[in-house]
C-alpha positions in Angstrom: 0.1 0.3 0.0 1.4 3.4 -1.1 1.7 6.5 1.3 -1.6 8.1 1.8 -3.0 12.1 2.3 -2.4 13.2 6.0 -2.9 16.5 5.5 -5.3 18.2 3.0 -4.5 22.3 2.6 -7.1 24.4 0.7 -6.2 27.6 -0.7 -8.3 30.1 -1.6 -6.6 31.7 -3.9 -7.6 35.3 -4.6 -5.5 37.3 -7.6 -4.3 39.3 -4.9 -2.6 38.6 -1.8 -5.2 40.1 0.4 -7.9 37.9 -0.5 -6.6 35.1 0.2 -7.0 32.4 2.4 -5.3 28.7 3.6 -7.3 26.0 5.8 -5.7 23.0 7.1 -7.3 19.0 7.7 -5.5 17.0 9.1 -7.2 13.5 8.4 -5.7 11.5 11.3 -7.5 14.3 13.8 -10.8 15.1 11.8 -9.5 18.4 12.2 -9.6 21.4 9.7 -8.0 25.4 10.9 -7.6 28.1 9.1 -3.7 29.1 8.6 -2.8 32.3 10.1 -1.7 34.8 6.7 1.9 35.5 7.1 3.1 38.7 7.5 3.6 39.4 3.7 0.2 38.1 2.7 -0.2 34.8 1.2 1.9 34.0 -1.7 2.7 30.6 -3.4 6.2 30.3 -1.8 4.7 30.7 1.7 2.2 28.0 0.7 4.5 25.6 -0.2 6.2 26.2 2.8 3.3 25.3 5.0 2.8 22.7 3.3 6.3 21.2 3.2 6.4 21.6 7.3 3.0 19.5 7.2 5.1 17.4 5.2 7.1 15.9 8.1 4.1 13.8 9.6 2.6 12.3 6.2 2.0 13.2 2.9 0.1 16.1 1.8 -2.3 17.5 -0.2 -2.0 21.2 -1.8 -4.9 22.4 -3.4 -5.5 26.1 -5.3 -8.7 27.5 -5.9 -7.0 28.3 -9.2 -7.2 26.7 -13.2 -4.3 24.4 -13.7 -4.4 23.8 -17.0 -5.4 25.4 -20.3 -8.1 24.2 -22.6 -7.3 22.0 -25.1 -7.6 24.1 -28.4 -5.2 26.7 -27.0 -2.8 23.5 -25.7 -2.6 22.6 -29.2 -1.9 25.6 -30.8 0.4 26.6 -27.9 2.8 23.6 -27.9 2.5 23.2 -32.0 5.6 24.8 -33.1 7.8 23.5 -30.0 10.5 21.5 -30.3 11.4 19.5 -28.2 7.5 19.3 -27.1 6.4 19.9 -23.5 4.7 16.2 -22.1 2.3 18.3 -20.4 0.7 21.7 -18.6 3.3 21.5 -15.7 6.3 21.2 -17.9 5.2 23.7 -20.7 5.3 26.3 -18.0 8.7 26.0 -16.9 9.9 28.0 -20.7 7.3 30.6 -20.9 8.4 34.1 -21.9 7.4 36.5 -19.0 5.4 38.6 -21.4 3.0 35.5 -21.6 1.9 36.6 -18.3 0.9 40.3 -19.8 -2.7 41.5 -19.8 -3.1 42.4 -23.6 -4.6 45.9 -24.4 -7.1 44.5 -26.7 -9.1 42.4 -28.2 -6.9 42.4 -31.5 -4.0 41.9 -29.3 -4.6 38.1 -28.1 -2.7 35.9 -29.2 -1.9 32.0 -27.9 1.8 34.1 -26.6 -0.3 36.6 -24.9 -3.8 35.1 -23.7 -4.7 37.0 -21.0 -7.2 39.8 -21.0 -9.3 42.5 -18.8 -13.1 42.5 -20.1 -13.8 45.4 -21.7 -17.4 47.4 -21.7 -20.5 45.9 -23.4 -20.2 48.5 -26.0 -17.0 47.6 -26.6 -17.2 43.7 -27.1 -17.8 42.9 -23.9 -16.4 38.9 -23.4 -17.7 37.9 -27.3 -15.2 40.0 -28.7 -12.3 38.1 -27.1 -14.0 34.9 -27.9 -14.3 35.7 -31.4 -10.5 36.7 -31.6 -9.7 33.7 -29.6 -12.1 31.3 -32.2 -10.2 33.1 -35.2 -7.1 31.2 -33.7 -8.7 27.8 -33.8 -9.1 28.4 -29.8 -11.9 27.8 -27.9 -11.1 30.0 -23.8 -13.0 27.4 -22.1 -11.6 24.5 -20.5 -14.4 21.3 -20.5 -14.5 21.5 -16.8 -15.4 25.5 -17.2 -17.9 25.0 -19.3 -19.5 21.9 -17.4 -19.8 23.9 -14.4 -20.9 27.0 -16.0 -17.0 28.4 -14.9 -15.5 31.4 -16.5 -11.8 31.3 -18.5 -8.9 30.5 -17.2 -7.1 33.6 -18.9 -10.0 36.5 -17.4 -8.6 38.7 -15.4 -10.8 41.5 -14.6 -13.9 42.5 -16.0 -16.5 40.1 -15.5 -18.1 38.4 -12.0 -16.1 35.1 -11.1 -13.3 35.9 -13.2 -10.3 33.8 -12.2 -7.2 35.0 -14.7 -5.9 37.0 -12.0 -5.0 33.5 -9.5 -3.6 31.5 -12.6 -1.8 33.8 -13.6 0.1 34.0 -10.2 -0.1 30.1 -9.8 1.2 29.5 -13.4 4.1 32.2 -12.7 5.3 31.4 -9.1 5.0 27.2 -9.4 7.7 25.9 -12.0 10.7 27.2 -9.6 9.5 24.9 -6.5 8.4 22.1 -9.0 11.9 22.0 -10.5 13.3 22.2 -6.8 11.5 18.8 -6.4 9.7 20.1 -3.7 6.1 19.5 -5.3 4.6 17.5 -7.9 2.1 18.5 -9.2 -1.6 16.2 -10.8 -2.1 14.9 -12.2 0.5 16.0 -14.7 3.4 14.9 -13.1 2.0 11.7 -12.1 -0.6 10.0 -9.3 -1.7 11.4 -6.0 0.6 8.3 -5.0 3.4 8.8 -6.5 3.6 12.6 -6.0 3.3 11.9 -2.0 6.0 9.0 -2.7 9.1 10.6 -4.2 7.7 14.8 -3.4 5.8 14.1 -0.5 3.7 17.3 -1.4 1.1 16.9 -4.2 -0.5 20.2 -5.8 -3.7 19.9 -7.1 -7.0 22.3 -8.5 -9.7 22.7 -6.5 -13.2 23.0 -8.0 -15.8 24.0 -4.9 -18.3 24.4 -7.7 -18.1 20.5 -8.0 -17.0 20.0 -4.8 -20.1 21.6 -2.8 -21.8 19.2 -6.0 -20.9 16.1 -4.1 -21.3 16.6 -1.0 -24.8 18.5 -1.4 -26.3 16.4 -4.1 -24.0 13.5 -5.7 -26.1 13.8 -9.1 -26.4 17.0 -9.1 -23.2 19.5 -11.5 -24.3 23.2 -10.8 -24.2 25.5 -13.6 -23.4 29.1 -12.5 -20.8 31.3 -10.7 -17.8 29.4 -9.6 
């Protein structure tokens, strides 16, 4: 029997450090507590440090309420010309140009090399303007899971309720050094939870509250609406 999860850390990952919270659930104790916010606020480094500290007593699942992945059509377009081609999303993050994370000024500037954007006023086309810009490059902005639960595209940083792009951008930019040092493994890209707990002690994963609520409150229900 492989290693098991002793501690679950749930990181409510807002776009700015001020709005973030981290909670700890210790499986053996059946206890849940809010972890005090560090002096400088929560960032990925602080969350990983807490996870590493907890890993001395067993495996840790560190879940971020932020996208860890891109739409399949975006992945195909973004990696088609790369040599060698990344095996998966977590590996791909290591080679991104820093300008990838810039917010584009308008729909005409949207591309797979600079996909993050703020939704303009409806009079200027709103979200639809960027949906069409991406479609012209054969990219669907939504991941399958986002469409299933009525979530927002991972690239929207502001302009509409429920946008998750700022949180995604922070996570994608900050995780690679910790993965490279072997401090964490990213599920499911780096292997099974069991393998990651064996090799890294800390498994990082995306958590999706809308799906968790549906599972807890009505196992057969799939929520439609804001995450």
